[in-house]
N, C-alpha and C positions, 0 to 999 in steps of 0.2 A: 067718325074716327077722331079721337082726341090726340093732339100733339102737345108736347111740353117743350118749353124753351130752355129749361135749366136741368133740374133733377128729374131723372126718369123714375126713380123709386125712392120712396121715403120710408125709413124704418122708424118705428116708434118702439124704443126698448126701455125696459125697466131693469135697473141693476140693483141688486140687494147686497149689502155689505154684511159679511158673516164673521163671527168670532172677533169682534173688536178690531177689524182690519182697518188700517188708516184709510180715510176717504180719498178717493181719486177725483181729480178735476174733471168736471163734465159740463156740457152745455145744457141750457134749458130747453124743455120740450114745449112746443106750441101746438095747440089743438085747433086753432081757427085757420080759416083759409083767407088768403088775400087775393082779391080779384084784380087782375091787371087788364087794362083796356088799351088797345093800340090798333094801328092800321096794319092790314095784311096785304099781301100781293093779290088777293082774290077779291077784288072789288070792294075793299074796305070793310070786310066782315069783321066782327069783333071776336078776338081770341081770348080765352079764359085760361089762367094758370093757377094751380092750387099750390100754395106754399106748404111744404111738408116739414115735419119735425126733424131734429138732428139725429143722425145715426151714430151709435156707439162704435168707436174704432176698435176697441179691444175690451175683453173681459178679464177679470183677475180671480184666481182661485188659490187657496192655501194648500200646500202639499201635506201629505200625511194626515189627511182628515180622518178622524176616528169616531165621528158622531153616529147615532143610531140610524139616521135617515141619509138618503143621498144628498149630496151637496148641491144646492141650487146655484146655477151659474147665471141665468138671465132670461129675458123674454124677447121674442121676435114679434113685431106687430106692424101691419100696414094699414093705411087709411082705407084700403079697399075692403078690409074686413068689417062687415056690418054686424058681426056677431051671430049670424044666422047659420054658421057652420058650412058655408059654401066654399070656404077656402081651406087649403091643406098646406101646412108648412113642412118643408123637406130640408134636412141638414146633411151635408156631405163634407168630406175632407179628412184631416188627421183624427183618427179615433172616433169618427161618427158611427153611431150604431153600436159601438163596443164600450168606449170610454164615455162618450157624450151621447145622451138620449134626449130627443125633442118630442114634445107633445104636439102632434100634427094638427090638433084643433086649436090649441091656445098659443102655441109657439114657445112654451116654457122649456128651458134647457136645464138638464141635471147632469152631474158627474156620477156615473154608475160605479166607479171604482176609486180606490185610494190612489192618488197620483204621487210620483216621486220626481222632484225637480232634477235630481242628479241623473235620472235616466233620460228625461225629456223636459225641457223648461218652456217650450213654446209649441202651440198647436194652431195650425191655420185651417179654418173651416169656411164653407160656402153655404149660403141659405137662399131659398126661393119659395115663393108662394104660388100655388096652382089652383085654378078653379076646378072643383071636383067634377062639375058637370061637363065642362068642355075639355078639361085636361090641359088647358093653356095656362101659361104663366101670366099672372096679373101684374107681376113686377119682375124686372130683370134680376138675374142671380147676383148676389152681393157677397163679398168676402170680408171676414172679420177674423180676429186673433184672440186666442185665449192664452194668457200667460200665467205660469205657476209661480206664486210667491214663495220664496225660500223661508225655511225655518231652520234653526240651528240643530240639525239632527246628525251631523258628522263631526267626529273628533279629528284633530290634526294627526297625520301619519308621516313618520320619517321615511326617507328613501331607503335606508338600511336599518336593520335591527341592531347591528353592532358595527361600530366604526373602529378602525385601527390607525393609529398615528404614532409618529416618533418625532423627537426634537432633541437636539444636542444638549447635553448637560451644561450647566453654568450659563444658560441663556438669560438675557435680560427680561425684566418685567414687561408685559405687553407683547411678547413675541407670539405671533400667530402659530397655532398648532394645526387646526383643521376647521373646516366649516361644515356644519350639519344643516340639513334642509328638511322642513316638514311642510306638507301640503294639506289643505282642507277642501273637501269636496263641496262645501256649501258655496252660495253665491257671494262672490267677493264684492259685487256691485250693489248688494242689498243688505244694509245693516252691517253689523260687525261679526256675522257668523263665521266669516272666513279670515278674519284678521288675527294672525298668529303672533304670539309673543313668546320668546325663549327665556328660560331661566335654568340655573344649575341647582340640582338637588343634591349631588354628591361630588366631591372633588375639591371642595374649598378647604383651606385657603390657597391651594396650589394653583388653581386655574379659575378662570372666569369666562362668561359667554356674553356676547353682544345680544341684547334682547330682540333686536330687529333683524340682524343678518345671520345670527347663529354661528358666528366665528368664535372659536374657543382660543383663549390666550393664556399665557403664563401670568400668574399673579404674585409669585414670590421670586426674588432674585437668587442667583447662584445655587440652584438646585443641583445636588451632587448625585451622580449615578452610583458612586460607591456607597452612599448612604441609603438611597432607595432608587430602584430602577423602573418598577412598574407602578402605574396609577390607573385607577378605574373611575371614570367620570360619568355621571348620569345627568342627562339634559332633558328638560321638559319643554314641550311646545303646547301652549294653551290659546284657544280662540276667544272670541268676544273681547279681543284686545286685552286679554289677561284678567278681565273682570270676573267677579264672583258669579258662578253659574255657568261659566264657559266650559267647554269640553277640552280635554288635554290628552296628549300622548307622550311617551318617553322613549329614549334610546340610550345605549351604553357606548362609551368611547374609551377604548383601551389605549393608553398613552405610554410609550416607552422612552426613557431617556437614553440616548446614544452616548457612547464614550468619546471623550476628547482627552488629549494627552495633557492633563493638568496635574499629574503626579510624577515626581522623579523616582528612579530606582533607589532602593535603600537596602544596604546589607544588614542582616539581622544581628551580626556581630562584627567587631572591628578586627579580630585576629583569627586566623585559621592555622591549624597545625597538620602537617603531612610528613610522611617519611618514605624513603625510597632506597632499595638496595643498590649498591654501587654497580651491580651487574645489569641493571635495567637497561635494555636497549633503547635507542631513540624512538620516540613515539609512544612509549609506555605511559598510560594514564595513571596518575597518582591520586586524584580526588576531584570532587566537584564543589563549587561554591555557587550561590545564587543570590542576586539582589532582587528583593521583592518589589513589584510594581503593581498597585491596585488597578491600573488600567488594563484594558483587554485589547486583543488583536494586535495590529501593528503599533499601536500606542504603547504596548508593553514590550516591544522588541528591544532587546538590550545587547550591546556589543561589549565584550570584555577585552582588556588589554593589560599588559604589564608596563606600567609607566616608569617604574624605577626599582632599584634594588640591586644587590650584588649577584643575583642569580638570573638576571634578565637574559644573559647569553647562554645559560645552561638549561632553562626551562621555557615553556611556551604555554599559552592558554588559548583555547578555541571555544567557540560558542556553539552549544547544542540548540539548533533552531526549533526543535520540538519542545524542549523543556525550558528554554531560555536560561540554561545553566552554563557556567564557565568550567571547562575541563582542563585541569593542570596536567601537562604532559612533559616527559623528559625530552630535551632538545639535543643534548650532547651526552657522551659517555661520562659517567660520574666516577670519581676516584676518592675513595674514603681517605686515602693517605694524603691527598692534597687539601681537601676541604670537607669539613664535617657538617656544616650548617649553612643554609642559604635563606635570605630574606627577600621577599618580593612584595612590591606595592601594586595591587591590582585595582583597576578602575572599571566601573560599570557605567555605560552611557546609553541614553535613549537614542535610537537611530532615527526616529521621526519626531523631533520636538515641534511643539505648536508655538509659533511666534507670539500668540495672544497671551500666553502664560509665562513667558520668559521672565517677567518681572517677579514671579514667585520665587525665583532662585535658580541656580544651575541644576540641570536635569542629569546629574551624575552623582556617583558616590564612590568612595575608595575604602579598601580594606587591606590588611597586611597578611601575607601568607608566609609561614616559616616551614622550611623543608629540611629535615635532617637526613643525612646519608648514613646507611647502615653498612658496616664492614662485612664482607664475605670472603671466603677462601677462594681466591682467583687462580686460574691455571697459569702456567708459565707464559711469558710473552717473549717472542723472538725479536731480535733487533731489526729484522727486515720482514716485509710481507712475503718475500720469496727470495731464493738465492740462485745465482747463475755461476757455474764453475766450468772453466775450460781446461782440458788436459790433452796432452799429445798422446796419440794412439800407441806410441812405443814406450809409454811410461812403464816402469818396472813395478812388479807386485810389491806391495807394502809402502809405496810412495804416498805421502799425504798430498791430497789434491785441493783441499779447502777446509773451511771451518764454519760451523753455525753456532750462534750464541743466543741463549735464552736465559731469563731470570724470573724469579717469583716476584710479582708486583706487590705482594702483601708486606706488611711491616716485619713479619717473622723472617722473611728472606730464606725460605726453605731451599735445601740443596736440590740440584737438578741432575737428572741422568738422561742420556741421549740414546736413541736406538733407531734402526732403519726398519721401516715397514716392509717386511719381506713379501707382501703381496705386490709391491711395486718393484721388487728386485728378486725375482724368482731364481735367477741364475747365481745369486750371491756374488755379484761382481764387485760390489762396494761394501765397505764396512765402516764403522764409526767408533771412536773412543768414547765410552759412556761418560767419562768424567769431564772432558773439555769440548766435545762436539767436533773433533777433527775427523774428516773423512779420508779414507785411504783405499787403495785398490787391492782387491783380493785375487783377481784373475786377469789375464792379458786382455787388452782392448783391441778391437778391430773396427776402424771407422767404416770400412767398406761394407761390413756386415750390419752394424748399428751405429749410425752417426750421432744419435741423441739417446740419452738415458734420463728418464724422468722418475725420480725416486721421491719418497716421502720420509722425512725425519720427524721423530716423535720426541718431545721433551716432556718428562714426567717428574712430578715432585716425589722425592724419595720418601718423605713422611706421609704423603697422601697420594697413593698411586692413581686414585680416581681423577686427580687434577692433572690433565695432560693436554698438550697442544701439538697439532701437526702443522708442518710447513712443507711446501713443495720445493725441491731442489732440482734444477735443470742442469744436467752435465752435458757439455758439448765436447765431442771427441775431435781434436784437431788432426788434420791429415798429415801423414808422413809419406814420402815417395818410396813406397815399398812394393809397388807393382810395376812390372814391365809392360810396355805397350804391345799389342798384338793386332793381327789383322781383324778388321771389323766384321768379316764374315768369311765363309769358305767360297773361294772364287773358282768357277769352272772356266778355265782359260783354254783357248784353242788358237792355233795359227793355221792359216790356209796354205796349201801346198804351193799355190801360186803367189804367196805374199812377196812384197818388195821390201828392200832394206829401208829402215827408218819408219816403218809402219807401226802405229799404236795398236796393240792388241788387247791391253787391259789397263784399267785404272784402279789402283788399290788405295785403301784408307785404313786407319788404325784407330783403336779405342784403348782407353786406359782407365782402370778402376779408380785411380787417384784423382784428386781435384786440386791442382795447384792454384794458388791465388791469382796468378796472371793468366791462367788458362793453359790448355794443352799446346805443345809445340813438338811435332814429330819430324824425324829425319829418316830417310830411306837410303839404303845402299846395299850392294851385293856383298856377299861374304868375301873375305880376302882371297880365298882360293879361286874365286871366279870374278875377281875384280875386273878382268877383261874377258868377258864371256864371248865365245866365238859366234853364238847364235842370237843372244838377247842382251839387252842393256836396260838399265833403270834410270829414269829421270825424275828427280825430286821437284814437285811443282810448288814448293814453298808454302803450301796451304794445307798441310797435313795429308796430302795425297801424293801419289807417285804414279808415273806411267811406265808400262812395260813395252819396250820397243824391239822391233826386229833388227838384226845386224847384217843380214845377208838376203839375197834373192832366192826364193824357192826352197821348199822343204819336201821331203819324200817320206811317205808313210812306210814304204817298203824297207827303207834303210833305218829310220828311227820314228816310231809312232808316238812316243811320249818323251818330254823333256822335264827335268826337275830343276827349278830355279830357286835357290835359297836366298832370302832377303832379310837383312838386319834392320830392325826398327829401334830408334833411340828416342828418349824424351829429353827435355832440357831442364828438369828439376834436379834438386840435389838430395841424395846422390843419384847420379844418372843411372837409369835402368834401361835395359835393352833386351830384345828377344829376337829369335830367328824364326821366320815363317817360310815355308817352302811352297812355291806355286807349282802345280802340275799342269803342264802345257801339252795338250794333245795336238797332233797333226791331223788335219781334216781336209777332205775334198770340198771345195767351194765353187760356186758359180762365178761368173764374171763380175758380179757385184760384191763378192766377198761373203755371200750368205752360205753358212755351213750346210752341206748336203749329207755327208757320211763321214763318221769317224770310226766305224766298226773295224775290228781286226780281220774279220772274214773277207772283207773286200780286198785285202792285200793279196790273197791267193788267186784272184782272177787275173787273166791276161791284161797286161797294160794296154790302155787305149780303148778297151771295151767298156761301154757304159752299162748301167743296169738295164736300161730299156733294150739294148741290143741283145744282152744275154737272155732276157725273157722271150724275145722274138725267136731266138735260136731254139730254145726249148720247145716252144709251141710247134715249130716246124718239124722237129723230130717226132713229137707225139702224133702229128697229123700223118706223117709217112708210115709210122708203125700201124696206125689204125686203118690205113687204106687197104692193106692186104690181110688184115686180121680175120676178116670174114671168110677168106679162102681156107685158112688154117682150121677154122671152126667146121667148115664143110667136110674137110678131110678127116678130122677127128670123129665126126658123127658117122661117116661111112665105115670107118674101121670098127666102130663099136657094133654095127649091125652084122659084121662078118666074124664075130668072135667064135661062133660055133663051127665055122668053116675052116678050112685049112688056112693057116696064116700065110700072109704074103711073104714073110721073111722070118727065118729062124736065126736069131742072133742074140748075143749077150746084151747088145744095146737095145733097150726097149723103145720102140718108136713112140709109144704113148707118152713116155717122159718128154720126148722132144716136143710133142704137140702141146703138152702142158706148159713147157717152157715158152713156146711161142705165145701161148695164151697169156702167160704172166707178163710178157713184154708189151702186151696191149694195155687195155684199161684195167686189168686186174679182175679178180673174182668179185669184188664189191662193186664193180662198174661194168658188168657184162651186159647190162641192159642197153648200154650205149651202142652196142654192135648188133642190135636187132634190126636187120635190114628190112624185115617185113614191115616194121612200123614206119620206116622211111617210105616204103612203097605204098603205104595205105594212110594217107594224111587224115582220113576221116575215122581213124580208130577211136573207139569210145573211151571217155575219160575214166570210166569205172574199171577198165582192164589195165590201167596204168599201174605199174608196180613201183614200190618205193625203192629208191636207188641205194639206200643204206641197209637193205635187207637182202640176203642171198636167196635167189629163187629156189623153190623146192625141186624143180626139174630143170635139166639143162635145156638151153634154148633149142628149139627145133627149127628145121628149115621150113620157111613159109613160101608157098608158091604164090607168086604175085599175079593178080588178075591182069589180063592184057589191057583192061581199061585204064590202068595207071602207068603203063609203060612210057607214055609220053609226058608224064607230069614233070614240071620244073622242080627238080629236087633242091636246088639252091634256095629258091623261094620258100620251100617247105622247111628247110633247115633254119632259116632266119625266123620263120614263124614259131618253130619249136623252141628256139632259143629264147624268144620273147616270152613264151608261155612258161618256160622253166624259171625265168627270172622273177616272174610274178606269182609262182606257184607257192601257196601257203603251206603245202605239205612237204616241201623240200626239206632235206635234213639240215640240222644246224651247223654243219661244216661244209667246206668247199668240196665239190666232187666234179671232176673234169669229165664231161660227156662229149665224146668225139663222134661226129657224124661224117662218114665218108661214103662216097658213091663212085663206083668205078666207071659207070657209063653203060651205054647199050651195045657198043661194038667191041667187045673184048676179043683179042686174038686167040685167047685160050678156049673159046667156045664154051661148051657146057661140060661140067665134070659129073654129070648125072650117071655116067657109065659106071662110076664106083659103086653105086647102089643098085644097078640094074642087072647083076649077074643072075642068070637062070640055070646055068650048068656049072659044074665044077671044072670045066675046061679052062685051059690057059688063055689069058687075055694078052693082047698085043699092046705094050706100052712104049714101043719104040718112038712114037711121036713125041714123047716127053723131052727127048734130047734136042728136038727142034724148037723148043720153047725158050731156050736161052739159059744162061748160067743160073738163074734163080730156081730152075726146076731140075738142076743137075743131080741133086740128091735123090729126087724121086726117080729120075731116069736110071740112076745106078741101082736103085732098089728093085725096080720093076721092069726095066728095059731089056735085060739079057736073058738068055736061056738059063744061065747059071743061077740066076735069081729064082727062076721058076722051080728049078730042081731043089734049091735050098728051101 
């Protein structure tokens, strides 16, 4: 085994220069071996080292090779190669096998394709030599570089095809406008292929370009936008330092001069003529003027003003911001008769001057405007804008109340006639003298009906009726004390029967249709005939009210139910007006607190000392007593009907049935006979469907119901209360009050049963003597049936 102290692998390479390529610095190759002798650690054996040739660090190729054969790159060789073909050379790395091909026997390297430095400028490869028989490397793998030499095959290219720039007009020479940039894809470190130089092809003599930086600058002073605004500049970029044979590219730069305020406004003429009718209202435009300014935008904005002239107070000028024109307008009403011609001095000024150009002169201009006033036929003019006339309401018809004055403002001074617009005076209360405008009254006035009259007076030229003017006239009617005061309302006054002397029973006040300047003041007193009234007096409260007072204790409705108290009411205006009002005072029953209870005249017929509640109680007691025995009369009447075909009990001119009907009428009446259905009382569980309406007369007369013994011990009082409650809540009850009386005699009547009246089996005489033992209530029956004479009758 051999060992090496320095270089493990020595390459012997041959480099061929192609196409007049500049030679590269390289080292000499040595083919001999140098023997080195020295001591080793193994017993002083001799070590041998072979000195190898220099290895090439890198190869060089030209890009874009277009020859017929492949381009030869170089050769790999090792001292171990004896030329017998036992070694094999292998190439790996960037492009190995595709771009770069090696002859495995000789080690020659060729470029298989055309190379482009702009795509890839450097290739790193690795080479090794292998023994074909053993497959082992005879030399360690070594790395080398292939560099592609640039040729000028790319022209300069600008970053934009078109550039846009602007610069203010009037800029000085050398003012930078814009910088353009061009790039070259060639190798900037090899030769001049990528060295770019700028030049201007179009745009002289206005602009120039720096050949190295590409900065475009102005070349002429005071370039005016008004003369020329747009410029197109063509810039060229050339490589090879601008030498002949270099490649080039171009770009276009569009340069615009921006405006500056370097021009003052100028009127195209020094004098302008306008006219205006004298009737033109304020604000009417008369014409337009304009000062020209070649600048644009805000640099051309102009403000107009009236600097002098005899019409500066009659006219005005405003600026139209859209058109930059001055509009002449009327400021005040014109009068042809006063002045025919006005002269104005108008000034136009830039609103945004540029201080850099103030030395060029004032940025303003002036012109004269002459305005002539045209005469027109004007309508009459009143001396006032409106008139106010005051007149007393008692003014007589035909009295002049005021005057309006108008005249023709024209030089001709046409005559005027006056009239009243009847649409404002439909009742024709006022009239006017057409010659002098005096207003007078045609009908009586009434302030209380209409305190104000607003009429319109018309003044018309006699020669030209189309020329007329209207004016409002406000007529105020002044008050005259022509109405008497009267009570403010109708008073419902009463006095209690138990009233005391000096008691206030009513406070009265008054109203008056008049309106005195100092306000109303009323006085109250009794008429002279009742200055000292025995029952009542009046007290003036000094505040336009008065109190009615009692003069004695106690009043009686039975003696006098109503009192009439006449009261005189005065005002304090001139002439004094008065009226008499009569109070009606009723006597009423009151409680202890003085609250009225009853003032009805019917109550006077009742016995004194009985209250309404006591009378109601008495009436109820009478109705209950009558209803208690009403059922007995019904039983007797029914028994007599069953014996109609038999011999009558009595033959007399007096019909007993009439008496029975009379008794029935004293009860609840025919419309309330259901109240005496004792069977219903005896049967509290009667069905609701069998209930009959109390406001409908039954089709058949009530029949006697036999009560089942089961209900003989029922508490009838509780049942009556229950029935009362049901009737109160009954929705089928009639819409009017109906008195239903429930009476129950009890179980132990001393009269026993009257069933014998209907139990006659023979026509024999019956014994009715026992009726005389029943008391005075049955005396009539005893007289009718008790004696033998009765039977014979």
